[in-house]
C-alpha positions as CSV (number, residue, x, y, z in Angstrom):
1,X,71.0,105.8,97.4
2,X,71.5,107.2,93.9
3,X,72.1,104.6,91.2
4,X,74.0,106.2,88.3
5,X,73.3,104.1,85.2
6,X,74.9,104.3,81.7
7,X,72.9,107.3,80.5
8,X,73.7,110.9,80.9
9,X,71.2,112.8,82.9
10,X,71.1,116.5,82.9
11,X,69.7,118.2,86.0
12,X,69.2,121.9,85.7
13,X,70.6,123.8,88.7
14,X,68.0,126.5,89.4
15,X,67.0,128.8,92.2
16,X,64.2,131.3,92.1
17,X,65.5,134.8,92.0
18,X,63.7,137.8,93.3
19,X,63.3,140.8,90.9
20,X,64.7,144.1,92.0
21,X,64.6,147.6,90.5
22,X,67.3,148.6,88.0
23,X,69.2,150.8,90.5
24,X,69.6,148.0,93.2
25,X,73.1,146.5,93.6
26,X,73.6,143.0,92.3
27,X,74.5,140.4,94.9
28,X,77.6,138.2,94.3
29,X,76.8,134.8,92.8
30,X,76.5,131.8,95.2
31,X,76.5,128.1,94.8
32,X,72.8,128.1,94.0
33,X,73.0,130.8,91.4
34,X,70.2,130.7,88.7
35,X,70.8,128.6,85.6
36,X,68.4,128.6,82.6
37,X,66.9,125.1,82.4
38,X,66.6,123.3,79.1
39,X,63.2,122.0,80.0
40,X,61.7,124.1,82.7
41,X,58.6,122.0,83.2
42,X,60.6,118.8,83.9
43,X,63.5,120.3,86.0
44,X,63.3,120.5,89.8
45,X,64.1,123.7,91.5
46,X,67.1,123.4,93.8
47,X,66.7,125.7,96.7
48,X,70.0,125.3,98.6
49,X,73.7,125.5,97.8
50,X,74.1,121.9,99.1
51,X,71.5,120.7,96.6
52,X,73.2,122.6,93.7
53,X,76.6,121.2,94.6
54,X,75.3,117.6,94.9
55,X,73.5,117.9,91.6
56,X,76.7,119.1,89.9
57,X,78.7,116.2,91.4
58,X,76.1,113.7,90.2
59,X,76.3,115.1,86.7
60,X,80.0,114.7,86.7
61,X,79.7,111.0,87.8
62,X,77.1,110.3,85.2
63,X,78.9,112.1,82.3
64,X,82.2,110.3,83.2
65,X,80.4,106.9,83.4
66,X,78.7,107.5,80.0
67,X,82.0,108.4,78.4
68,X,83.7,105.3,79.8
69,X,80.9,103.0,78.6
70,X,81.1,104.5,75.1
71,X,84.9,104.7,75.0
72,X,84.6,108.4,74.1
73,X,87.9,110.1,75.2
74,X,86.6,113.4,73.8
75,X,83.1,113.4,75.3
76,X,81.8,117.0,75.1
77,X,79.5,116.4,78.0
78,X,82.5,116.3,80.3
79,X,83.5,119.9,79.4
80,X,80.0,121.0,80.6
81,X,80.3,119.5,84.0
82,X,84.0,119.5,84.9
83,X,87.1,121.7,84.8
84,X,90.7,121.6,86.1
85,X,91.9,118.5,87.8
86,X,88.5,116.8,87.7
87,X,88.4,117.1,83.9
88,X,92.0,116.0,83.5
89,X,91.4,113.0,85.8
90,X,88.4,111.8,83.8
91,X,90.2,112.2,80.5
92,X,93.2,110.3,81.9
93,X,91.0,107.3,82.8
94,X,89.4,107.4,79.4
95,X,92.7,107.4,77.6
96,X,93.9,104.5,79.8
97,X,90.9,102.5,78.8
98,X,91.3,103.4,75.1
99,X,94.9,102.3,75.3
100,X,94.0,99.0,76.8
101,X,91.1,98.5,74.4
102,X,88.4,98.3,77.0
103,X,85.1,100.0,77.9
104,X,83.0,99.6,81.1
105,X,79.6,98.2,81.8
106,X,77.6,98.3,85.0
107,X,76.7,101.0,87.6
108,X,78.2,103.3,90.2
109,X,76.0,103.8,93.3
110,X,76.6,107.1,95.0
111,X,75.5,107.4,98.7
112,X,76.1,111.1,99.0
113,X,73.3,113.3,100.3
114,X,73.0,117.0,101.1
115,X,74.3,116.1,104.6
116,X,77.6,115.1,102.9
117,X,78.1,118.5,101.3
118,X,80.0,121.3,103.1
119,X,79.7,124.8,101.6
120,X,82.3,127.5,102.2
121,X,81.4,130.7,104.0
122,X,81.0,132.6,100.7
123,X,78.9,129.9,99.2
124,X,81.2,129.9,96.1
125,X,82.5,126.4,96.5
126,X,81.6,123.2,98.2
127,X,83.1,119.8,99.1
128,X,81.2,116.6,98.5
129,X,82.2,113.5,100.5
130,X,80.9,110.2,99.1
131,X,81.2,106.4,99.3
132,X,80.7,105.1,95.8
133,X,79.8,101.4,95.4
134,X,81.8,100.4,92.3
135,X,79.7,98.0,90.2
136,X,81.7,98.4,87.0
137,X,83.2,95.7,84.8
138,X,85.6,96.1,81.9
139,X,84.9,94.4,78.6
140,X,86.7,94.5,75.3
141,X,85.8,97.5,73.3
142,X,85.3,95.4,70.2
143,X,83.5,92.5,71.9
144,X,81.1,93.3,74.8
145,X,80.9,89.6,75.6
146,X,84.6,89.4,76.3
147,X,84.9,90.2,80.1
148,X,88.3,91.7,80.9
149,X,87.9,92.6,84.5
150,X,85.0,91.7,86.9
151,X,83.4,94.2,89.2
152,X,85.0,94.1,92.6
153,X,82.2,95.7,94.7
154,X,84.7,98.1,96.3
155,X,83.0,100.8,98.3
156,X,85.2,103.7,97.3
157,X,85.9,106.9,99.2
158,X,85.7,110.0,97.1
159,X,85.9,113.7,97.7
160,X,85.0,116.3,95.1
161,X,85.2,120.1,95.0
162,X,82.4,122.0,93.3
163,X,83.0,125.7,92.4
164,X,81.1,128.4,90.6
165,X,82.4,129.0,87.1
166,X,80.5,131.7,85.1
167,X,77.7,131.4,87.7
168,X,77.3,127.7,87.3
169,X,78.4,124.9,89.7
170,X,81.1,122.7,88.2
171,X,83.3,120.0,89.6
172,X,87.0,121.1,89.7
173,X,88.7,118.4,91.8
174,X,87.9,114.7,92.2
175,X,90.0,112.7,94.6
176,X,90.2,108.9,94.9
177,X,92.9,107.0,96.8
178,X,94.5,104.1,95.0
179,X,96.2,101.2,96.7
180,X,99.6,102.9,96.3
181,X,98.4,105.7,98.5
182,X,99.7,108.6,96.5
183,X,99.7,107.9,92.8
184,X,103.5,108.0,92.6
185,X,103.5,104.6,91.0
186,X,101.1,103.0,88.5
187,X,98.1,101.2,90.0
188,X,98.4,97.4,90.1
189,X,96.3,95.5,87.5
190,X,93.6,94.4,90.0
191,X,92.5,98.0,90.8
192,X,88.8,98.4,89.9
193,X,88.1,100.0,86.5
194,X,86.8,103.3,87.9
195,X,90.0,103.9,89.8
196,X,92.3,104.2,86.8
197,X,94.8,107.0,86.8
198,X,96.9,108.5,89.6
199,X,95.4,109.3,93.0
200,X,95.1,113.0,93.9
201,X,96.0,114.2,97.3
202,X,95.5,112.4,100.6
203,X,93.0,109.6,101.1
204,X,89.4,110.7,101.9
205,X,87.6,109.3,105.0
206,X,86.9,105.6,105.4
207,X,83.9,104.1,103.7
208,X,83.7,101.2,106.3
209,X,81.0,101.2,109.0
210,X,82.6,101.9,112.4
211,X,81.9,98.5,114.0
212,X,83.2,96.6,110.9
213,X,86.2,98.9,110.7
214,X,87.1,98.2,114.4
215,X,86.8,94.4,113.9
216,X,89.0,94.4,110.7
217,X,91.7,96.7,112.2
218,X,91.8,94.5,115.3
219,X,92.3,91.4,113.2
220,X,95.0,93.1,111.2
221,X,96.9,94.1,114.4
222,X,96.5,90.6,115.8
223,X,98.2,89.2,112.6
224,X,101.0,91.7,112.9
225,X,101.5,90.7,116.5
226,X,101.6,87.0,115.5
227,X,103.9,87.6,112.6
228,X,106.4,89.5,114.7
229,X,106.4,86.8,117.4
230,X,106.9,84.1,114.7
231,X,109.9,86.1,113.4
232,X,111.3,86.1,117.0
233,X,110.6,89.6,118.1
234,X,109.9,89.8,121.8
235,X,110.9,86.2,122.6
236,X,114.0,83.9,122.6
237,X,114.9,81.1,120.3
238,X,114.8,80.8,116.5
239,X,112.0,81.9,114.1
240,X,109.0,79.7,114.4
241,X,106.9,79.2,111.2
242,X,104.5,76.8,113.1
243,X,103.4,79.4,115.7
244,X,99.7,78.7,116.2
245,X,98.8,82.4,116.2
246,X,99.7,82.7,112.5
247,X,97.0,80.3,111.5
248,X,94.6,82.0,113.9
249,X,95.1,85.3,112.2
250,X,95.9,84.7,108.6
251,X,94.8,82.7,105.5
252,X,96.4,82.0,102.2
253,X,98.1,83.5,100.3
254,X,99.4,85.6,103.3
255,X,99.7,82.6,105.6
256,X,101.8,80.5,103.2
257,X,104.0,83.5,102.3
258,X,104.7,84.2,106.0
259,X,105.5,80.6,106.8
260,X,107.8,80.3,103.8
261,X,109.9,83.3,104.8
262,X,110.0,82.3,108.5
263,X,110.9,78.7,107.6
264,X,113.9,79.9,105.7
265,X,115.0,81.8,108.8
266,X,114.4,78.8,111.1
267,X,116.4,76.5,108.8
268,X,119.4,78.8,109.2
269,X,119.0,79.0,113.0
270,X,118.2,82.7,112.7
271,X,115.7,85.0,114.4
272,X,114.7,88.7,114.4
273,X,115.6,90.9,117.4
274,X,115.0,94.5,118.2
275,X,112.2,97.0,118.4
276,X,109.0,96.3,116.4
277,X,107.3,98.6,113.9
278,X,104.9,101.1,115.2
279,X,101.5,100.7,113.5
280,X,98.9,103.3,112.7
281,X,96.2,101.4,110.7
282,X,92.7,102.4,109.5
283,X,90.0,100.7,107.4
284,X,89.5,102.6,104.2
285,X,87.1,100.5,102.1
286,X,85.0,97.3,102.0
287,X,84.3,94.9,99.2
288,X,82.0,92.0,98.4
289,X,79.1,92.9,100.7
290,X,81.4,93.7,103.6
291,X,83.2,90.3,103.4
292,X,86.6,91.9,102.7
293,X,88.0,95.1,104.2
294,X,91.0,97.1,102.9
295,X,93.4,98.4,105.5
296,X,95.9,101.1,105.1
297,X,98.7,101.4,107.7
298,X,101.2,104.2,108.3
299,X,104.1,102.2,109.7
300,X,107.0,103.7,111.6
301,X,109.9,101.3,110.9
302,X,111.4,99.7,114.1
303,X,115.1,99.1,114.8
304,X,115.3,95.3,114.3
305,X,117.2,92.9,112.2
306,X,118.0,89.2,111.6
307,X,120.5,87.6,114.0
308,X,121.8,84.2,114.9
309,X,119.3,82.7,117.4
310,X,122.1,81.7,119.8
311,X,124.1,85.0,119.7
312,X,124.0,87.4,122.5
313,X,125.4,90.4,120.6
314,X,123.0,93.4,120.0
315,X,121.4,93.4,116.6
316,X,122.7,95.9,114.1
317,X,120.3,98.8,113.8
318,X,118.0,98.6,110.8
319,X,119.0,101.3,108.2
320,X,115.3,102.2,107.7
321,X,114.6,102.6,111.4
322,X,112.5,105.6,112.1
323,X,111.3,106.1,108.6
324,X,107.7,105.8,107.6
325,X,106.0,103.7,104.9
326,X,102.4,102.9,103.8
327,X,101.3,99.3,104.0
328,X,98.1,97.8,102.6
329,X,96.3,94.7,103.7
330,X,93.2,92.7,102.8
331,X,91.2,91.3,105.7
332,X,88.7,88.6,104.9
333,X,85.8,87.2,106.9
334,X,86.6,83.5,106.9
335,X,85.1,80.7,109.1
336,X,83.4,83.2,111.3
337,X,86.6,85.2,111.9
338,X,88.4,88.1,110.3
339,X,91.8,87.1,109.0
340,X,94.5,88.7,106.9
341,X,94.8,87.4,103.4
342,X,97.5,89.7,102.1
343,X,99.9,92.5,103.2
344,X,102.1,94.5,100.9
345,X,104.3,97.6,101.1
346,X,102.7,100.3,99.0
347,X,105.2,103.2,99.4
348,X,108.4,103.7,101.4
349,X,110.4,106.7,102.6
350,X,107.4,108.9,103.2
351,X,108.0,112.3,104.7
352,X,104.8,112.1,106.6
353,X,102.1,109.4,107.0
354,X,99.3,109.4,109.6
355,X,95.9,107.9,109.7
356,X,92.9,110.2,109.0
357,X,91.8,109.8,112.6
358,X,94.9,111.6,113.9
């Protein structure tokens, strides 16, 4: 595991080059093209394109982190390691922090290895897939003892593109999914400091171990089953806020929010009828030493609606039936069980939404 601390490290990206006679043709540059090191005696030699791309990615993380810790929106070190969207993304986060009067402290722990680097056929670009453990806090820029936002411990999925620019590997795209899924709305205030700024492109792969992801997704699906049943979907009679399955699958604040809404239906003698939502959930991230898992869910809205519990007439078709939306959920490990602590709609009216596994 690579721990990126609040200092910029400069790793020269070098590969030994064979000498040829002057008349020999020059080969096209590749990801491991030679770069003159600033301190040859102290710089390792990188022998593969994967190593060169990974080193460039690590430089980008370190330079961005250094700039955020110093509150330097114009950090020149960023221009040396990033270009295009990756550079704009870093500057955007820095400007957001400057606007809010905060800087960051703490560390980012990258888990990427050469096995997580995929180089294209021409070896002119590469994709790095990483799960970054976010150990950053926000503090007031004028008072480092004034803690503004605590570290969340979010294991964050990241993908980065590294390309050759003037013969040197440089990061050109840096993609992080926010809780809104697409970046079309501002991130909520509880997003970790490192995730400031809009998301770019689709969400990278999950950063949750497979066994843990399976347990968390199953718990989320169990809650959705219980909630639908409490609303009245799939059974007769009015809505039932005291359905035992709700307490078996949810904790506050989600449990109280669900019961409050269902109670209002029951008091009116109403229930939900029709076809349930179709779910397509996946675990994207884990927090707090794997005690909390973040679920994203591509929901296809069902044809259901509220109705008088004693009526026999068909329910009027939901106007949103058949559309897709992105839901988010937090699943906690509580009392030896995984239970849902919160569900929210992140984005509606999506043209397309499917889990990364499909």
